[in-house]
C-alpha positions as a Markdown table, in Angstrom:
| # | Residue | x | y | z |
|---|---|---|---|---|
| 1 | Met | 14.8 | 13.5 | 31.8 |
| 2 | Pro | 15.6 | 10.5 | 29.5 |
| 3 | Asn | 13.5 | 10.0 | 26.4 |
| 4 | Thr | 10.5 | 7.7 | 26.7 |
| 5 | Tyr | 9.8 | 7.1 | 23.0 |
| 6 | Pro | 10.1 | 5.2 | 20.8 |
| 7 | Lys | 9.5 | 2.2 | 23.1 |
| 8 | Leu | 12.2 | -0.5 | 22.9 |
| 9 | His | 11.2 | -4.0 | 21.7 |
| 10 | Asn | 12.9 | -7.3 | 21.1 |
| 11 | Ala | 11.9 | -9.6 | 18.3 |
| 12 | Ala | 10.8 | -13.2 | 18.9 |
| 13 | Trp | 11.1 | -14.5 | 15.3 |
| 14 | Pro | 14.9 | -15.1 | 15.5 |
| 15 | Gly | 14.0 | -18.0 | 17.7 |
| 16 | Val | 12.1 | -19.6 | 14.8 |
| 17 | Val | 13.7 | -18.3 | 11.5 |
| 18 | Gly | 16.4 | -20.7 | 10.3 |
| 19 | Lys | 15.8 | -23.1 | 13.2 |
| 20 | Gly | 14.3 | -26.6 | 13.4 |
| 21 | Gly | 14.7 | -29.5 | 11.0 |
| 22 | Asp | 18.4 | -30.0 | 10.3 |
| 23 | Ser | 19.3 | -26.8 | 11.9 |
| 24 | Glu | 19.5 | -25.9 | 15.6 |
| 25 | Pro | 16.3 | -26.4 | 17.7 |
| 26 | Ile | 13.7 | -23.7 | 17.7 |
| 27 | Ile | 14.0 | -21.5 | 20.8 |
| 28 | Pro | 10.8 | -21.5 | 22.8 |
| 29 | Leu | 8.9 | -18.2 | 23.1 |
| 30 | Asp | 9.1 | -18.4 | 26.9 |
| 31 | Thr | 12.9 | -18.5 | 26.7 |
| 32 | Leu | 12.9 | -15.3 | 24.6 |
| 33 | Leu | 10.3 | -13.6 | 26.8 |
| 34 | Arg | 12.5 | -14.4 | 29.9 |
| 35 | Leu | 15.7 | -13.1 | 28.3 |
| 36 | Thr | 13.9 | -10.0 | 27.1 |
| 37 | Ala | 12.3 | -9.3 | 30.4 |
| 38 | Asn | 15.5 | -9.9 | 32.3 |
| 39 | Ala | 17.7 | -7.6 | 30.1 |
| 40 | Glu | 18.6 | -4.4 | 31.9 |
| 41 | Val | 21.0 | -1.5 | 31.4 |
| 42 | Asn | 21.3 | 1.1 | 34.1 |
| 43 | Gly | 17.8 | 0.5 | 35.3 |
| 44 | Val | 16.3 | 0.6 | 31.7 |
| 45 | Lys | 14.5 | -2.5 | 30.4 |
| 46 | Phe | 12.8 | -3.6 | 27.2 |
| 47 | Asp | 9.2 | -2.3 | 26.9 |
| 48 | Gly | 7.9 | -5.1 | 24.7 |
| 49 | Ile | 8.3 | -7.8 | 22.1 |
| 50 | Asp | 7.4 | -8.3 | 18.5 |
| 51 | Leu | 5.9 | -11.7 | 17.5 |
| 52 | Phe | 6.0 | -14.2 | 14.8 |
| 53 | Ile | 2.4 | -15.4 | 14.5 |
| 54 | Thr | 3.2 | -19.0 | 13.7 |
| 55 | Ala | 3.5 | -22.3 | 15.7 |
| 56 | Pro | 5.2 | -23.2 | 17.9 |
| 57 | His | 5.4 | -19.6 | 19.1 |
| 58 | Phe | 1.9 | -18.4 | 18.5 |
| 59 | Asp | -0.5 | -20.3 | 16.2 |
| 60 | Ile | -2.1 | -18.1 | 13.5 |
| 61 | Asp | -5.3 | -20.1 | 14.0 |
| 62 | Ser | -5.5 | -19.3 | 17.7 |
| 63 | Asp | -9.1 | -18.6 | 18.8 |
| 64 | Lys | -10.0 | -15.6 | 21.0 |
| 65 | Asp | -9.5 | -17.6 | 24.2 |
| 66 | Ala | -6.0 | -18.6 | 23.1 |
| 67 | Val | -5.2 | -15.0 | 22.2 |
| 68 | Lys | -6.4 | -13.8 | 25.6 |
| 69 | Arg | -4.2 | -16.4 | 27.3 |
| 70 | Met | -1.2 | -15.4 | 25.3 |
| 71 | Ser | -1.8 | -11.7 | 26.1 |
| 72 | Asp | -2.0 | -12.4 | 29.8 |
| 73 | His | 1.1 | -14.6 | 29.6 |
| 74 | Ile | 3.2 | -11.9 | 27.9 |
| 75 | Ala | 1.9 | -9.3 | 30.3 |
| 76 | Ser | 3.1 | -11.5 | 33.2 |
| 77 | Tyr | 6.6 | -10.7 | 32.0 |
| 78 | Gly | 5.9 | -7.0 | 32.2 |
| 79 | Leu | 6.0 | -6.7 | 28.4 |
| 80 | Lys | 3.8 | -5.1 | 25.7 |
| 81 | Val | 3.3 | -6.5 | 22.2 |
| 82 | Gly | 4.2 | -4.6 | 19.0 |
| 83 | Ser | 4.5 | -5.7 | 15.4 |
| 84 | Phe | 3.6 | -9.1 | 14.0 |
| 85 | Val | 5.2 | -11.2 | 11.3 |
| 86 | Ala | 2.4 | -12.8 | 9.3 |
| 87 | Pro | 3.2 | -16.3 | 7.9 |
| 88 | Ile | 2.3 | -15.5 | 4.3 |
| 89 | Trp | 4.6 | -17.9 | 2.6 |
| 90 | Asp | 3.8 | -21.1 | 0.8 |
| 91 | Gly | 4.5 | -23.9 | 3.2 |
| 92 | Ala | 3.4 | -21.8 | 6.2 |
| 93 | Gly | -0.2 | -21.5 | 5.1 |
| 94 | Gly | 0.1 | -18.7 | 2.6 |
| 95 | Gly | 1.3 | -18.4 | -1.0 |
| 96 | Ser | 3.1 | -16.2 | -3.5 |
| 97 | Ala | 1.8 | -12.7 | -3.9 |
| 98 | Met | 2.3 | -13.1 | -7.6 |
| 99 | Gly | 1.1 | -16.7 | -7.8 |
| 100 | Ser | -2.2 | -18.3 | -8.8 |
| 101 | Ala | -5.5 | -16.9 | -7.6 |
| 102 | Glu | -5.5 | -19.6 | -4.9 |
| 103 | Asp | -2.0 | -18.7 | -3.8 |
| 104 | Arg | -2.9 | -15.1 | -3.5 |
| 105 | Lys | -6.1 | -15.9 | -1.7 |
| 106 | Arg | -4.1 | -17.8 | 0.9 |
| 107 | Phe | -1.7 | -14.9 | 1.3 |
| 108 | Val | -4.6 | -12.5 | 2.0 |
| 109 | Glu | -6.2 | -14.9 | 4.4 |
| 110 | Gln | -3.1 | -15.2 | 6.5 |
| 111 | Val | -3.0 | -11.4 | 6.7 |
| 112 | Arg | -6.6 | -11.4 | 7.8 |
| 113 | Lys | -5.9 | -13.9 | 10.6 |
| 114 | Ala | -2.9 | -11.8 | 11.8 |
| 115 | Cys | -5.0 | -8.6 | 11.7 |
| 116 | Ala | -7.8 | -10.2 | 13.7 |
| 117 | Ile | -5.3 | -11.3 | 16.4 |
| 118 | Gly | -3.7 | -7.8 | 16.3 |
| 119 | Gln | -7.1 | -6.1 | 16.8 |
| 120 | Gln | -8.0 | -8.3 | 19.7 |
| 121 | Met | -4.7 | -7.6 | 21.4 |
| 122 | Arg | -5.2 | -3.9 | 21.0 |
| 123 | Gln | -8.6 | -4.2 | 22.5 |
| 124 | Leu | -7.1 | -6.1 | 25.4 |
| 125 | Gly | -4.6 | -3.2 | 25.9 |
| 126 | Ile | -1.5 | -5.4 | 25.5 |
| 127 | Arg | -0.6 | -4.0 | 22.0 |
| 128 | Pro | -0.5 | -0.2 | 21.8 |
| 129 | Thr | 1.7 | 0.0 | 18.6 |
| 130 | Gly | 2.8 | -2.0 | 15.6 |
| 131 | Gly | 1.9 | -3.3 | 12.2 |
| 132 | Ile | 1.7 | -6.6 | 10.3 |
| 133 | Arg | 4.9 | -7.5 | 8.4 |
| 134 | Ile | 4.6 | -9.0 | 4.9 |
| 135 | Asp | 6.7 | -9.6 | 1.8 |
| 136 | Ser | 6.1 | -10.8 | -1.7 |
| 137 | Ser | 6.7 | -14.5 | -0.8 |
| 138 | Val | 8.5 | -15.1 | -4.1 |
| 139 | Gly | 12.1 | -15.2 | -5.2 |
| 140 | Val | 13.9 | -12.7 | -7.5 |
| 141 | Glu | 14.4 | -15.1 | -10.4 |
| 142 | Ala | 10.7 | -15.8 | -10.7 |
| 143 | Trp | 9.9 | -12.1 | -10.5 |
| 144 | Asp | 12.5 | -11.3 | -13.2 |
| 145 | Thr | 10.6 | -13.3 | -15.8 |
| 146 | Asp | 8.1 | -10.3 | -16.1 |
| 147 | Pro | 9.2 | -7.5 | -13.9 |
| 148 | Val | 6.5 | -5.0 | -14.8 |
| 149 | Gly | 3.6 | -7.5 | -14.8 |
| 150 | Asn | 4.8 | -9.3 | -11.7 |
| 151 | Thr | 5.2 | -6.1 | -9.7 |
| 152 | Lys | 1.6 | -5.1 | -10.7 |
| 153 | Leu | 0.4 | -8.5 | -9.6 |
| 154 | Ile | 2.2 | -8.3 | -6.2 |
| 155 | Ala | 0.8 | -4.8 | -5.8 |
| 156 | Gln | -2.7 | -6.1 | -6.5 |
| 157 | Thr | -2.3 | -8.7 | -3.8 |
| 158 | Phe | -0.9 | -6.2 | -1.3 |
| 159 | Ser | -3.8 | -3.9 | -2.1 |
| 160 | Glu | -6.3 | -6.7 | -1.4 |
| 161 | Ala | -4.5 | -7.4 | 1.9 |
| 162 | Ala | -4.7 | -3.6 | 2.6 |
| 163 | Asp | -8.4 | -3.7 | 2.3 |
| 164 | Val | -8.5 | -6.4 | 4.9 |
| 165 | Ala | -6.1 | -4.5 | 7.2 |
| 166 | Glu | -8.2 | -1.4 | 7.0 |
| 167 | Asp | -11.3 | -3.5 | 8.1 |
| 168 | Tyr | -9.3 | -4.3 | 11.3 |
| 169 | Asp | -7.8 | -0.8 | 11.7 |
| 170 | Glu | -4.3 | -2.3 | 11.1 |
| 171 | Phe | -1.5 | -1.4 | 8.7 |
| 172 | Leu | 0.9 | -3.6 | 6.7 |
| 173 | Val | 4.7 | -3.1 | 6.4 |
| 174 | Ala | 6.7 | -4.7 | 3.7 |
| 175 | Glu | 10.2 | -5.5 | 4.8 |
| 176 | Gly | 12.8 | -4.6 | 2.2 |
| 177 | Glu | 15.0 | -7.7 | 1.9 |
| 178 | Ile | 17.0 | -8.5 | -1.2 |
| 179 | Cys | 15.7 | -12.1 | -1.5 |
| 180 | Trp | 12.1 | -11.1 | -2.2 |
| 181 | Gly | 11.1 | -10.5 | -5.8 |
| 182 | Gly | 9.9 | -7.0 | -6.5 |
| 183 | Met | 11.4 | -5.9 | -3.2 |
| 184 | His | 15.0 | -6.8 | -3.9 |
| 185 | Ser | 16.3 | -3.3 | -4.7 |
| 186 | Trp | 15.6 | 0.1 | -3.3 |
| 187 | Arg | 14.2 | 1.3 | -6.6 |
| 188 | Glu | 12.0 | -1.7 | -7.0 |
| 189 | Met | 10.8 | -1.4 | -3.4 |
| 190 | Val | 9.8 | 2.2 | -4.0 |
| 191 | Arg | 8.1 | 1.3 | -7.3 |
| 192 | Leu | 6.1 | -1.5 | -5.6 |
| 193 | Leu | 4.9 | 0.9 | -2.8 |
| 194 | Glu | 4.0 | 3.6 | -5.3 |
| 195 | Thr | 2.1 | 1.0 | -7.4 |
| 196 | Val | 0.1 | -0.2 | -4.3 |
| 197 | Asn | -0.4 | 3.5 | -3.4 |
| 198 | Arg | -2.0 | 3.0 | 0.0 |
| 199 | Pro | 0.0 | 5.4 | 2.2 |
| 200 | Gly | -0.7 | 4.9 | 5.9 |
| 201 | Val | -2.0 | 1.4 | 5.2 |
| 202 | Val | 0.8 | -0.3 | 3.2 |
| 203 | Gly | 4.3 | 1.0 | 4.1 |
| 204 | Phe | 7.9 | 0.0 | 4.5 |
| 205 | Gln | 9.6 | -1.9 | 7.3 |
| 206 | Ala | 13.1 | -0.6 | 7.4 |
| 207 | Asp | 15.6 | -3.1 | 8.8 |
| 208 | Met | 18.9 | -1.3 | 9.1 |
| 209 | Ala | 20.9 | -4.4 | 8.0 |
| 210 | His | 18.8 | -5.4 | 5.0 |
| 211 | Ser | 18.4 | -1.8 | 3.9 |
| 212 | Met | 22.2 | -1.4 | 3.8 |
| 213 | Leu | 22.5 | -4.3 | 1.3 |
| 214 | Tyr | 20.4 | -2.2 | -1.1 |
| 215 | Thr | 23.5 | 0.0 | -1.5 |
| 216 | Leu | 25.6 | -3.0 | -2.8 |
| 217 | Gly | 23.2 | -4.1 | -5.6 |
| 218 | Tyr | 23.0 | -7.8 | -4.7 |
| 219 | Asn | 20.3 | -9.3 | -6.9 |
| 220 | Ala | 19.9 | -5.9 | -8.6 |
| 221 | Glu | 23.3 | -4.8 | -10.1 |
| 222 | Asn | 21.7 | -1.9 | -11.9 |
| 223 | Asp | 20.6 | -0.4 | -8.6 |
| 224 | Arg | 24.0 | -0.6 | -6.9 |
| 225 | Ile | 25.1 | 2.6 | -5.3 |
| 226 | Leu | 28.4 | 1.7 | -3.7 |
| 227 | Pro | 31.2 | 0.7 | -6.1 |
| 228 | Lys | 32.4 | -2.8 | -6.5 |
| 229 | Asp | 35.2 | -3.7 | -4.1 |
| 230 | Phe | 34.1 | -0.8 | -1.9 |
| 231 | Asp | 36.6 | 0.2 | 0.8 |
| 232 | Trp | 34.6 | 0.1 | 4.0 |
| 233 | Ser | 36.9 | 2.6 | 5.7 |
| 234 | Asp | 35.4 | 5.2 | 3.4 |
| 235 | Thr | 32.6 | 6.1 | 5.8 |
| 236 | Ala | 31.6 | 9.3 | 4.0 |
| 237 | Thr | 30.8 | 7.4 | 0.8 |
| 238 | Leu | 28.9 | 4.7 | 2.8 |
| 239 | Asp | 26.9 | 7.5 | 4.6 |
| 240 | Ala | 26.0 | 9.1 | 1.3 |
| 241 | Ala | 24.9 | 5.8 | -0.2 |
| 242 | Tyr | 22.9 | 4.8 | 2.9 |
| 243 | Arg | 21.2 | 8.2 | 3.1 |
| 244 | Lys | 20.2 | 7.9 | -0.6 |
| 245 | Val | 18.3 | 4.6 | 0.2 |
| 246 | Ala | 16.8 | 6.1 | 3.4 |
| 247 | Asp | 15.7 | 9.3 | 1.7 |
| 248 | Ala | 13.9 | 7.2 | -1.0 |
| 249 | Leu | 12.1 | 4.9 | 1.4 |
| 250 | Arg | 11.7 | 7.0 | 4.6 |
| 251 | Pro | 8.4 | 8.6 | 3.4 |
| 252 | Trp | 7.0 | 5.1 | 3.3 |
| 253 | Thr | 8.6 | 3.8 | 6.5 |
| 254 | Met | 6.1 | 2.8 | 9.3 |
| 255 | Asp | 8.2 | 0.2 | 11.2 |
| 256 | Phe | 11.9 | 0.1 | 12.1 |
| 257 | His | 14.4 | -2.6 | 13.1 |
| 258 | Val | 17.7 | -1.7 | 14.7 |
| 259 | Ala | 20.3 | -4.2 | 13.4 |
| 260 | Gln | 23.9 | -4.7 | 12.4 |
| 261 | Asn | 25.4 | -6.1 | 9.2 |
| 262 | Asp | 28.8 | -7.2 | 8.0 |
| 263 | Gly | 28.0 | -6.6 | 4.3 |
| 264 | Thr | 28.0 | -10.2 | 3.3 |
| 265 | Val | 25.2 | -12.3 | 1.9 |
| 266 | Phe | 24.3 | -16.0 | 1.8 |
| 267 | Gly | 21.7 | -18.3 | 0.3 |
| 268 | Ser | 20.5 | -21.7 | 1.3 |
| 269 | Gly | 18.4 | -24.2 | -0.7 |
| 270 | Asp | 16.0 | -22.3 | -3.0 |
| 271 | His | 16.3 | -19.2 | -0.8 |
| 272 | Glu | 18.2 | -16.5 | -2.8 |
| 273 | Lys | 20.9 | -14.3 | -1.5 |
| 274 | Thr | 20.0 | -12.3 | 1.6 |
| 275 | Gly | 21.8 | -10.6 | 4.4 |
| 276 | Arg | 23.4 | -11.6 | 7.7 |
| 277 | His | 22.6 | -9.9 | 10.9 |
| 278 | Cys | 25.6 | -9.4 | 13.2 |
| 279 | Gln | 25.8 | -9.1 | 16.9 |
| 280 | Val | 25.7 | -5.5 | 18.1 |
| 281 | Asn | 29.4 | -5.5 | 19.0 |
| 282 | Asp | 30.6 | -7.6 | 16.0 |
| 283 | Pro | 34.0 | -6.1 | 14.9 |
| 284 | Asn | 33.0 | -6.7 | 11.3 |
| 285 | Gly | 29.8 | -4.7 | 11.6 |
| 286 | Arg | 29.7 | -2.0 | 8.9 |
| 287 | Leu | 27.0 | 0.3 | 10.4 |
| 288 | Asp | 27.3 | 3.0 | 13.0 |
| 289 | Ile | 24.1 | 1.9 | 14.7 |
| 290 | Thr | 23.3 | 5.1 | 16.5 |
| 291 | Lys | 24.2 | 7.4 | 13.5 |
| 292 | His | 22.6 | 5.3 | 10.8 |
| 293 | Ala | 19.4 | 4.7 | 12.8 |
| 294 | Gly | 19.0 | 8.5 | 12.6 |
| 295 | Tyr | 18.7 | 8.3 | 8.8 |
| 296 | Trp | 15.3 | 6.5 | 9.3 |
| 297 | Leu | 14.1 | 8.3 | 12.5 |
| 298 | Arg | 14.9 | 11.8 | 11.3 |
| 299 | Asp | 13.9 | 13.5 | 8.0 |
| 300 | Arg | 16.2 | 15.1 | 5.4 |
| 301 | Glu | 16.5 | 18.2 | 7.6 |
| 302 | Gly | 17.3 | 16.2 | 10.7 |
| 303 | Asn | 14.0 | 16.7 | 12.4 |
| 304 | Leu | 12.5 | 13.8 | 14.3 |
| 305 | Thr | 9.6 | 12.1 | 12.4 |
| 306 | Lys | 8.1 | 10.5 | 15.5 |
| 307 | Arg | 6.4 | 8.1 | 13.2 |
| 308 | Met | 7.6 | 4.9 | 14.9 |
| 309 | Arg | 6.1 | 4.6 | 18.4 |
| 310 | His | 8.3 | 1.6 | 19.0 |
| 311 | Ile | 11.5 | 0.2 | 17.4 |
| 312 | Ser | 12.7 | -3.4 | 17.5 |
| 313 | Trp | 15.9 | -5.3 | 17.4 |
| 314 | Asp | 16.2 | -8.0 | 14.7 |
| 315 | Gly | 18.8 | -10.7 | 15.2 |
| 316 | Cys | 17.9 | -13.4 | 12.8 |
| 317 | Met | 20.3 | -16.3 | 12.2 |
| 318 | Phe | 22.2 | -15.9 | 15.5 |
| 319 | Pro | 23.4 | -19.2 | 16.8 |
| 320 | Asn | 21.4 | -20.5 | 19.8 |
| 321 | Ala | 24.3 | -20.2 | 22.1 |
| 322 | Val | 24.4 | -16.5 | 21.3 |
| 323 | Met | 20.6 | -16.0 | 21.6 |
| 324 | Glu | 20.4 | -17.9 | 24.9 |
| 325 | Ser | 23.0 | -15.7 | 26.6 |
| 326 | Gln | 21.7 | -12.9 | 28.7 |
| 327 | Asp | 24.8 | -10.8 | 27.8 |
| 328 | Thr | 23.6 | -10.7 | 24.2 |
| 329 | Trp | 20.4 | -9.0 | 25.1 |
| 330 | Asn | 21.9 | -6.6 | 27.6 |
| 331 | Ala | 24.3 | -5.5 | 24.8 |
| 332 | Val | 21.4 | -5.1 | 22.3 |
| 333 | Leu | 19.4 | -3.2 | 24.8 |
| 334 | Gly | 22.3 | -0.9 | 25.5 |
| 335 | Ala | 22.6 | -0.1 | 21.7 |
| 336 | Met | 18.9 | 0.6 | 21.5 |
| 337 | Ile | 19.0 | 2.9 | 24.5 |
| 338 | Lys | 21.7 | 4.9 | 22.6 |
| 339 | Val | 19.4 | 5.1 | 19.6 |
| 340 | Arg | 16.6 | 6.4 | 21.7 |
| 341 | Glu | 18.8 | 8.9 | 23.5 |
| 342 | Ala | 20.0 | 10.3 | 20.1 |
| 343 | His | 16.7 | 10.1 | 18.2 |
| 344 | Gly | 13.9 | 9.8 | 20.7 |
| 345 | Trp | 11.5 | 12.1 | 22.6 |
| 346 | Gln | 9.6 | 12.5 | 25.8 |
| 347 | Glu | 5.9 | 12.1 | 26.4 |
């Protein structure tokens, strides 16, 4: 019998992130729901979708009636709901986790609103799994003015947000991405999680692509693992470096994104260098998706952790023409099925 866990989810936030304004138009949630629901490989379909709790997809200030309508609407596509991205950034209603008291208060309030929606969706039966995704909401240069003090302040904000999450029986996952201060290297990410010290309540969201960039030391040269001018054909060295990152962060990992990466970075405006997601079949992709997913879904001895009840695909920054093609999501689903076949289980 084929494995039935972890459940396979698509992510809705790539329809919003990097879209709008002078960029391509935001892709409506209904379009992403349709593409997700219609994807199929040998009779297997996506089980659910992960949501960005922000307008125009799903307003963070939705009342209970609006949450019920959204739940019913998603259920009409035959999909469940998983993890949320909470809009904790300044400009989206939140503020820096190491900012002023008012900034940090807004950060925690956005987490509270997301947790309340998450709790209601669980009570409605549409959301059996998933956490609330956060980050430090501040750049690396600002953090670097006082690394020790700023990490302590971020940890204090995360801890206050954790108190809120516990009230709603939710958990928070901090996505390791090199553009976020205090989270921009694998060592700093571990240090932050240890400083917060709320295992089971505040954990790590491992995105395969972003986590790979930790090995290259962007924005944190002292924490580089792979040598400069690394020869990507040296797969054994890549595997060892990537495993080192996974071994350090796996004990904290509570949410997981399958993704592909070409090893390059970019920055725009005041947004510091961060990684590019690639299509699953991109010839420049550096990861062996099935193999490297196992570094997160299995422990050091190769045993299944079974910690993630669902896994999600992250395809941020794909052009709209790519995202609006059904072939894209069939290919993604095919890759995720292989991950589940290799690292999943039956229930």
